[in-house]
N, C-alpha and C positions, 0 to 999 in steps of 0.2 A: 548343627553346623551353621554357624552364623558368619556370613561374609560381611565384612565391613566395607561400606561404600564411602569413598573419599572424593572430594571435589578439588579441582585445581582452581585456585583463585588467580584470575588474570588481572594484573594491575591496570587501572584506568590510564589511558595514554594522556600524558601532559603535553600541552603546547609548549613552544619554545619560550613564550613569555613566562609561563609558570615554572618551567624548568630552569630558566635563567635566574640566578640568584643575585647577579650584579645589578643593582638599581641604576647605575650609570649607563650600562648597555641598554637596559629597557628604556631609559629616558632618551638616549640617542636614537633608538629605533622609533620611538613615539614622535620625536621632533622631526625626524626624516619623513615619517608618514605625514605629519602636519605640513611640512614644507611642500611635499608633493601635492597634497590636497589644495593648498593655497595657490600653487602654480596652476593646477587644473582649473581652479575657480577663476583665476586671472584670465586664463585663455578663454573660458566660457563667457566671461563678461566682455572680453574684447570682441568675440564673435557676435555677442548680443548687440554691442554698440555698433558694429559694422552693419548688422541687419537693420538696426534702427536708422542708420544713415541711408541705406538702400531704400527703406520704406519711406523716409522723408523725401528722397528724390522722386520716388514713384508718385507719392501724393502730390508733390509740387507739379509734376508733369500732368497728372490727372486734373489738378486744379486749373492749370493753363489750358488744357484741352476743353474742359467744361466752360471756361471763360470764352474761348474761341467759339464753341458751339452756341453759347448764349448770345454772343454777338451776331452770329449768322442767323439765329432764330429771330433776333430783333430786326435784322435787315429784311428777312423774309416776311415778317409781320408787316413791316412798313410797305414792302412791295405788294403784299396782298391787299392792304388798305387802299393803296393807290389804284390797283386793278379794280377793286370793288367800286371806288369812286368813279373811275372811268366807265365801268359797266353801267352804273346807275345813270351817268350822264348820257351814255348811248341809248339806254332804255328810255330815258325821258325824251331824247331827241326822236327816237323811233315812235314813241307814243304821240308826240306832237305832230310828226309827219303823217302818221296814220289818221290823226284827228283832222288835219287839214285836208287829207284825201277824202275823208268821209263827208266833209262839208262841201266839197265841190260838186 
């Protein structure tokens, strides 16, 4: 007794593009997908440009702040030099006064 085993062959599913025989319909779908991709790319480039504009503004603000900070440091340096000069004069005056006291 020999039983014969049979197999059922299941066809490979085909996508719509493969099942569609009309080349015009395939072309229309491809062009629609391309239009969508181009529109998405335009939106992404617009966002990128807007981000660059924001970055430019931030960098200009930072540059202005750094310029102001540099100017304040320059003023502070000038003030410190003036205080140092005055302290040296006072030190010299005190040394001279002590020297006169010692000679008396």
